[in-house]
Steps between C-alpha positions, in 0.01 A plus 500: 500500500815557295687821584510630142660826605804326646520259206483779242751707696743209496451459127582868443799547737712633216219695336390861513434601863225751426313254280534225762367729774199599292415142406537375856254768610252365245552148632443612862171659397388177335632252759150438639372377162472134409816304419502549125524882520865474609626335182289733289650807665849358463427473129367856502825611664693323229302687234567833671869424538555354154223677311745696290579174325133416436420718204188538297538597137664836439316723253637822354814522717762377252474421131755465224458544124759424233472633144729402212522758224580371149700214655778752564434674832312421818309716748419367848262691728485406868210666678508470878446683829779758517519537879501124561779442248709784645459353850629164376795664327587703811477192720725299267758781511474536879390863475247684716157530330432843357220702659435687175264294282423764237509373139810707418690365801396140430611534138839634611544212746419242234769649276740504797448126561533398135784252550329313790181498291682334210616214722147357514379589151619278215410491131695229318516408132605140436609481869727808473404801715478841336549835672214731402478877536265583790270801537273578796167680523301543822151647468281649771246274668160505329311539830550506876477118524753431223878504507729668252568264205848464357564405138848358446581481128779276370609541138769350282587317180410136442822302440540386137358154425345474850232231506368491857492720807421458869397751766559523878376767743575437868391829659152370577411209725157433349381381160482750214392505136763501224363613162703451183429659159712442195338798323265772620224370270527135609307333783689478829618183668457514878636270770500521879835479679589483866743763629853391412385228260665482159253472215496216253679588173298716260562510125634837388342484154127533441281195543190422291167637633321282753199306378162543668535158660842596641354826642212306659742259667738774610240721668311205645824390665573854620153519658549174688849585621386845612290314759711185554775548603558878461175636650516400865269785600233395247537137612440597862190699409353200316587275796325748730188468285523120514557462874186669632248260350482125455225536240604470136210727402610789725861464383378509139300820566802675650745386234255600225458848652877536529551384139241736351634795700868462414412433135318836487785709639764301310329583170425863589859560611656351189270706278598816688157568653624459859847592627600459865855520635651166616614683817132520596378170352764271651448603868122472454541147362691411817222659710240288318691183595525611862127582515390164357737311730386688813136449402569126474620504861186667640231361268406134500270516195461697179296822520297632208710816469824302470444444126462876440816564699694240302376669180632837621836347588505329160494844336823580686668175402407564136698823514794299630469250214491792256823637641669165444364464148603854404852422620500185286365679193223394262542441125303764309385257231364247754404728789162338574637147462785569742269673749244218502757222527686679779170530690423132440846414631434705813175308557680169447757602762227593747316171445827313550542671840145408603542145372824455693339637818206262459723196449735591787257610773144521368437144395667323795423754775207732421242269660697473825383687807849642553539626140422863581707516821808323364498594132288808422591723796878433511534527121296822491709642785822444306344647187386810689843559656677463165247729328543769766877473454460543124274802553763672715777399261319635194402824669821593679788272394 
């Protein structure tokens, strides 16, 4: 038998000692298991060590909106977690983190770190950076599970004859929504950017209204990309549904229940009937992934109550989809069209995940006697570990 503990220890000689000790303890506990457990646990250790770089989509943490007023002035609102941003600013300046996290203190610290903040925030017109006036507002947290939100407002004059502008915000490490309006009465244009990424050039002057066909294509694409590649957590949940059963009928029942459920809460949320804080929804989505993955490890066949459970979890995921769609914005004139096509795009993304799983492992391997031991259990183990990590991250980090 391979001594996985010694091998992993050698691999991590320069790594974190506490993490290595904890993972080696896990490997000692599992050393009596069959040979394939060792590699699986090494992969689990990798997830635990590098999990901070494996991000699911980030909803409600950072968003940016830009409004042009009469083609003369601009207003940029950055809404983000105040305490997290202050911690990053303090770390970049080499200062000791402040113990006082009251809204007034956080607002004062943001003003204190204005120059470091400007270094990673850029608004450029025709490739020339402008220096906006910055104002800070930190509100109290809405509930015990939420953090205090900061609104950072940048204002200034649009340079004469400016034709295009670009935006960069590098104080977040995850993707965020950038919404641009050229007048308060016009529909918004929304794109997703990675932290630090510079946007494509936007036209400063107003563009003609989007046709219905253009709206259909835009929100269909947004629905697909919210699953693949931006929705790793939703992808893992769908994979968890797929892995437990080799029967197309049982997979269809579960996917149908999931689809109906998230469609219900997506519609109710967008119409204002249901409102749940993302700070509660996002950890519960991670818990749903962990539960399905762990159930896959201990159950060899589908139980009748699994469909009802998937339906309940689908209600949660629908709230997550609603949070994303609210951040993107919906055109008032084509609200129903955008909502339906976004939902269709989400379904297309989910079917693409199932189709890829079938082609990669289902078709060539599902009939093999070793399929469950070598595919289902190790994959579900990795999914469960990552989901537990996300749950802790979303609750406490």
